[in-house]
N, CA, C and O atoms as a DFTB+ gen file, in Angstrom:
368 C
 N C O
     1  1      21.941       4.488      17.644
     2  2      21.608       4.881      16.291
     3  2      20.189       5.449      16.206
     4  3      19.944       6.425      15.498
     5  1      19.255       4.823      16.940
     6  2      17.877       5.319      16.887
     7  2      17.769       6.711      17.498
     8  3      16.918       7.501      17.089
     9  1      18.626       7.021      18.477
    10  2      18.617       8.361      19.075
    11  2      19.055       9.405      18.057
    12  3      18.536      10.521      18.053
    13  1      19.993       9.060      17.204
    14  2      20.449       9.990      16.170
    15  2      19.306      10.288      15.209
    16  3      19.060      11.445      14.865
    17  1      18.606       9.237      14.775
    18  2      17.480       9.437      13.865
    19  2      16.378      10.256      14.520
    20  3      15.804      11.140      13.884
    21  1      16.078       9.975      15.778
    22  2      15.040      10.729      16.488
    23  2      15.448      12.187      16.635
    24  3      14.620      13.086      16.494
    25  1      16.707      12.416      16.914
    26  2      17.212      13.784      17.058
    27  2      17.096      14.542      15.745
    28  3      16.678      15.700      15.732
    29  1      17.459      13.904      14.645
    30  2      17.361      14.557      13.336
    31  2      15.915      14.766      12.926
    32  3      15.590      15.777      12.303
    33  1      15.044      13.828      13.266
    34  2      13.617      14.004      12.978
    35  2      13.083      15.206      13.744
    36  3      12.253      15.955      13.228
    37  1      13.556      15.391      14.973
    38  2      13.110      16.544      15.747
    39  2      13.680      17.850      15.215
    40  3      13.037      18.893      15.334
    41  1      14.865      17.816      14.634
    42  2      15.397      19.024      13.979
    43  2      14.420      19.450      12.886
    44  3      14.082      20.628      12.771
    45  1      13.975      18.493      12.090
    46  2      13.027      18.793      11.017
    47  2      11.679      19.232      11.585
    48  3      11.066      20.170      11.076
    49  1      11.216      18.556      12.640
    50  2       9.949      18.940      13.265
    51  2       9.992      20.370      13.781
    52  3       9.062      21.144      13.555
    53  1      11.069      20.720      14.474
    54  2      11.188      22.067      15.030
    55  2      11.295      23.093      13.906
    56  3      10.684      24.160      13.976
    57  1      12.070      22.773      12.869
    58  2      12.239      23.706      11.753
    59  2      10.918      23.985      11.047
    60  3      10.654      25.119      10.650
    61  1      10.086      22.960      10.890
    62  2       8.834      23.125      10.149
    63  2       7.651      23.471      11.048
    64  3       6.916      24.421      10.780
    65  1       7.473      22.697      12.112
    66  2       6.279      22.842      12.945
    67  2       6.483      23.733      14.170
    68  3       5.527      24.295      14.705
    69  1       7.742      23.857      14.608
    70  2       8.030      24.679      15.766
    71  2       8.037      23.931      17.092
    72  3       8.075      24.555      18.153
    73  1       8.001      22.591      17.046
    74  2       8.014      21.793      18.273
    75  2       8.544      20.400      17.978
    76  3       8.563      19.956      16.830
    77  1       8.976      19.714      19.041
    78  2       9.478      18.349      18.899
    79  2       8.308      17.365      18.892
    80  3       7.169      17.729      19.184
    81  1       8.610      16.132      18.558
    82  2       7.577      15.087      18.558
    83  2       7.012      14.907      19.970
    84  3       5.802      14.755      20.136
    85  1       7.875      14.923      20.979
    86  2       7.409      14.764      22.357
    87  2       6.515      15.921      22.772
    88  3       5.491      15.705      23.419
    89  1       6.879      17.134      22.415
    90  2       6.035      18.286      22.744
    91  2       4.659      18.155      22.102
    92  3       3.647      18.488      22.719
    93  1       4.622      17.666      20.859
    94  2       3.340      17.480      20.177
    95  2       2.515      16.405      20.876
    96  3       1.320      16.582      21.110
    97  1       3.164      15.287      21.206
    98  2       2.451      14.192      21.885
    99  2       1.895      14.660      23.230
   100  3       0.775      14.311      23.604
   101  1       2.691      15.452      23.950
   102  2       2.242      15.938      25.264
   103  2       1.019      16.840      25.156
   104  3       0.168      16.831      26.046
   105  1       0.918      17.607      24.096
   106  2      -0.230      18.514      23.949
   107  2      -1.383      17.895      23.167
   108  3      -2.476      18.460      23.119
   109  1      -1.144      16.738      22.554
   110  2      -2.193      16.061      21.778
   111  2      -2.316      14.598      22.211
   112  3      -2.379      13.693      21.379
   113  1      -2.348      14.389      23.515
   114  2      -2.394      13.028      24.065
   115  2      -3.626      12.252      23.605
   116  3      -3.630      11.021      23.609
   117  1      -4.656      12.970      23.215
   118  2      -5.899      12.324      22.784
   119  2      -5.839      11.821      21.345
   120  3      -6.729      11.085      20.917
   121  1      -4.811      12.203      20.593
   122  2      -4.689      11.803      19.187
   123  2      -3.717      10.640      19.028
   124  3      -2.731      10.540      19.758
   125  1      -3.999       9.778      18.084
   126  2      -3.106       8.662      17.775
   127  2      -2.064       9.108      16.755
   128  3      -2.284      10.064      16.011
   129  1      -0.948       8.426      16.724
   130  2       0.072       8.720      15.729
   131  2       0.982       9.856      16.156
   132  3       1.199      10.098      17.343
   133  1       1.511      10.551      15.147
   134  2       2.423      11.661      15.428
   135  2       2.047      12.865      14.584
   136  3       1.115      12.809      13.781
   137  1       2.771      13.942      14.770
   138  2       2.448      15.206      14.106
   139  2       2.398      15.047      12.588
   140  3       1.578      15.675      11.918
   141  1       3.261      14.222      12.062
   142  2       3.312      14.060      10.600
   143  2       2.050      13.399      10.053
   144  3       1.687      13.607       8.895
   145  1       1.385      12.606      10.885
   146  2       0.120      11.995      10.469
   147  2      -0.982      13.037      10.287
   148  3      -1.975      12.772       9.610
   149  1      -0.821      14.206      10.877
   150  2      -1.823      15.259      10.824
   151  2      -1.361      16.459       9.980
   152  3      -2.034      17.489       9.928
   153  1      -0.221      16.310       9.332
   154  2       0.332      17.394       8.507
   155  2      -0.459      17.547       7.214
   156  3      -1.070      16.598       6.723
   157  1      -0.434      18.756       6.680
   158  2      -1.070      19.014       5.391
   159  2      -0.178      18.485       4.267
   160  3       0.990      18.167       4.488
   161  1      -0.731      18.397       3.086
   162  2       0.053      17.965       1.926
   163  2       1.239      18.904       1.719
   164  3       2.353      18.453       1.451
   165  1       1.001      20.202       1.843
   166  2       2.086      21.162       1.662
   167  2       3.176      20.980       2.712
   168  3       4.360      21.091       2.394
   169  1       2.801      20.706       3.943
   170  2       3.789      20.466       4.992
   171  2       4.595      19.209       4.702
   172  3       5.803      19.177       4.936
   173  1       3.936      18.176       4.193
   174  2       4.645      16.933       3.870
   175  2       5.600      17.125       2.694
   176  3       6.690      16.553       2.680
   177  1       5.201      17.918       1.720
   178  2       6.096      18.233       0.595
   179  2       7.326      18.969       1.114
   180  3       8.457      18.624       0.772
   181  1       7.099      19.967       1.927
   182  2       8.182      20.757       2.506
   183  2       9.090      19.864       3.358
   184  3      10.314      19.971       3.282
   185  1       8.510      19.009       4.144
   186  2       9.263      18.105       5.005
   187  2      10.158      17.180       4.178
   188  3      11.316      16.950       4.528
   189  1       9.622      16.661       3.101
   190  2      10.408      15.798       2.219
   191  2      11.605      16.550       1.637
   192  3      12.717      16.023       1.590
   193  1      11.368      17.771       1.201
   194  2      12.462      18.598       0.681
   195  2      13.502      18.858       1.762
   196  3      14.704      18.797       1.503
   197  1      13.041      19.146       2.959
   198  2      13.951      19.446       4.060
   199  2      14.778      18.222       4.460
   200  3      15.936      18.368       4.851
   201  1      14.210      17.032       4.370
   202  2      14.975      15.816       4.675
   203  2      16.162      15.687       3.740
   204  3      17.268      15.358       4.169
   205  1      15.931      15.948       2.462
   206  2      17.024      15.882       1.486
   207  2      18.069      16.965       1.752
   208  3      19.271      16.700       1.727
   209  1      17.604      18.172       2.004
   210  2      18.530      19.273       2.277
   211  2      19.319      19.031       3.560
   212  3      20.507      19.347       3.625
   213  1      18.676      18.480       4.566
   214  2      19.363      18.203       5.814
   215  2      20.500      17.210       5.602
   216  3      21.571      17.362       6.188
   217  1      20.278      16.211       4.782
   218  2      21.346      15.234       4.540
   219  2      22.545      15.891       3.851
   220  3      23.691      15.540       4.131
   221  1      22.284      16.840       2.956
   222  2      23.370      17.572       2.299
   223  2      24.112      18.419       3.329
   224  3      25.343      18.451       3.336
   225  1      23.378      19.097       4.191
   226  2      23.991      19.945       5.214
   227  2      24.814      19.117       6.203
   228  3      25.865      19.565       6.661
   229  1      24.348      17.927       6.529
   230  2      25.107      17.023       7.404
   231  2      26.414      16.634       6.728
   232  3      27.472      16.673       7.355
   233  1      26.349      16.256       5.444
   234  2      27.561      15.875       4.704
   235  2      28.549      17.028       4.614
   236  3      29.761      16.815       4.563
   237  1      28.021      18.262       4.595
   238  2      28.888      19.441       4.544
   239  2      29.475      19.772       5.917
   240  3      30.311      20.667       6.034
   241  1      29.043      19.059       6.946
   242  2      29.590      19.240       8.280
   243  2      29.003      20.392       9.072
   244  3      29.598      20.839      10.052
   245  1      27.844      20.876       8.659
   246  2      27.199      21.984       9.371
   247  2      26.687      21.490      10.724
   248  3      25.994      20.474      10.779
   249  1      27.010      22.184      11.810
   250  2      26.513      21.775      13.129
   251  2      24.981      21.854      13.200
   252  3      24.350      22.618      12.470
   253  1      24.404      21.054      14.088
   254  2      22.947      20.967      14.185
   255  2      22.260      22.311      14.413
   256  3      21.247      22.573      13.763
   257  1      22.751      23.174      15.295
   258  2      22.064      24.464      15.481
   259  2      22.024      25.307      14.196
   260  3      21.029      25.978      13.920
   261  1      23.089      25.267      13.430
   262  2      23.121      26.018      12.171
   263  2      22.192      25.385      11.139
   264  3      21.538      26.089      10.369
   265  1      22.138      24.053      11.126
   266  2      21.215      23.370      10.210
   267  2      19.781      23.712      10.556
   268  3      18.965      23.963       9.669
   269  1      19.470      23.722      11.850
   270  2      18.113      24.057      12.285
   271  2      17.727      25.452      11.812
   272  3      16.618      25.652      11.316
   273  1      18.611      26.397      11.958
   274  2      18.327      27.767      11.535
   275  2      18.108      27.836      10.026
   276  3      17.150      28.456       9.563
   277  1      18.996      27.197       9.258
   278  2      18.860      27.190       7.795
   279  2      17.571      26.489       7.354
   280  3      16.847      26.977       6.486
   281  1      17.305      25.342       7.966
   282  2      16.109      24.579       7.603
   283  2      14.832      25.339       7.943
   284  3      13.845      25.252       7.212
   285  1      14.844      26.075       9.035
   286  2      13.684      26.877       9.392
   287  2      13.446      27.965       8.351
   288  3      12.306      28.198       7.947
   289  1      14.503      28.625       7.917
   290  2      14.374      29.657       6.886
   291  2      13.846      29.054       5.585
   292  3      13.003      29.650       4.915
   293  1      14.343      27.880       5.237
   294  2      13.897      27.191       4.027
   295  2      12.429      26.783       4.166
   296  3      11.651      26.925       3.223
   297  1      12.054      26.278       5.340
   298  2      10.658      25.870       5.571
   299  2       9.716      27.054       5.416
   300  3       8.666      26.934       4.785
   301  1      10.083      28.188       5.983
   302  2       9.249      29.385       5.870
   303  2       9.099      29.780       4.409
   304  3       7.998      30.084       3.949
   305  1      10.196      29.774       3.693
   306  2      10.170      30.147       2.279
   307  2       9.325      29.176       1.448
   308  3       8.483      29.600       0.656
   309  1       9.555      27.881       1.633
   310  2       8.817      26.882       0.856
   311  2       7.333      26.875       1.197
   312  3       6.492      26.766       0.305
   313  1       7.009      26.989       2.472
   314  2       5.596      26.992       2.859
   315  2       4.891      28.224       2.306
   316  3       3.724      28.147       1.919
   317  1       5.582      29.352       2.263
   318  2       5.001      30.569       1.684
   319  2       4.658      30.338       0.221
   320  3       3.570      30.693      -0.231
   321  1       5.581      29.747      -0.512
   322  2       5.352      29.470      -1.932
   323  2       4.242      28.436      -2.107
   324  3       3.322      28.637      -2.899
   325  1       4.330      27.338      -1.373
   326  2       3.328      26.274      -1.513
   327  2       1.926      26.758      -1.151
   328  3       0.957      26.422      -1.831
   329  1       1.820      27.532      -0.098
   330  2       0.507      28.038       0.315
   331  2      -0.030      29.053      -0.701
   332  3      -1.234      29.098      -0.953
   333  1       0.850      29.862      -1.279
   334  2       0.380      30.851      -2.261
   335  2      -0.079      30.152      -3.548
   336  3      -1.011      30.616      -4.206
   337  1       0.560      29.061      -3.900
   338  2       0.128      28.302      -5.079
   339  2      -1.283      27.760      -4.834
   340  3      -2.141      27.832      -5.714
   341  1      -1.513      27.230      -3.657
   342  2      -2.843      26.726      -3.312
   343  2      -3.902      27.798      -3.339
   344  3      -5.013      27.563      -3.814
   345  1      -3.574      28.979      -2.834
   346  2      -4.526      30.086      -2.825
   347  2      -4.831      30.539      -4.243
   348  3      -5.981      30.838      -4.564
   349  1      -3.820      30.592      -5.090
   350  2      -4.035      31.014      -6.475
   351  2      -4.944      30.036      -7.213
   352  3      -5.768      30.455      -8.026
   353  1      -4.806      28.747      -6.943
   354  2      -5.672      27.759      -7.592
   355  2      -7.107      27.917      -7.120
   356  3      -8.044      27.710      -7.892
   357  1      -7.283      28.284      -5.857
   358  2      -8.636      28.457      -5.343
   359  2      -9.319      29.677      -5.957
   360  3     -10.542      29.720      -6.085
   361  1      -8.518      30.655      -6.330
   362  2      -9.092      31.877      -6.904
   363  2      -9.564      31.686      -8.338
   364  3     -10.420      32.432      -8.814
   365  1      -9.011      30.690      -9.031
   366  2      -9.348      30.485     -10.442
   367  2     -10.662      29.805     -10.620
   368  3     -11.083      29.563     -11.751
């Protein structure tokens, strides 16, 4: 069961960050915790949204590779919006 959760967490990690938890740990051995501990607020918001969407896609029976592709497209779209909102607030 824990392997299933780890696998799904990595689907979300790859969709949003572009790498698995192990890949992040291997390149950031000097840091404690995991990639999510170092994520921005916007990334965490996007990640939370993607967790909910992933559960819907799982219930719909979408295979993992297709979910990864959809979630990546959603992550790009949401991060674009979230980052532009932040930039607009800084301009005011």
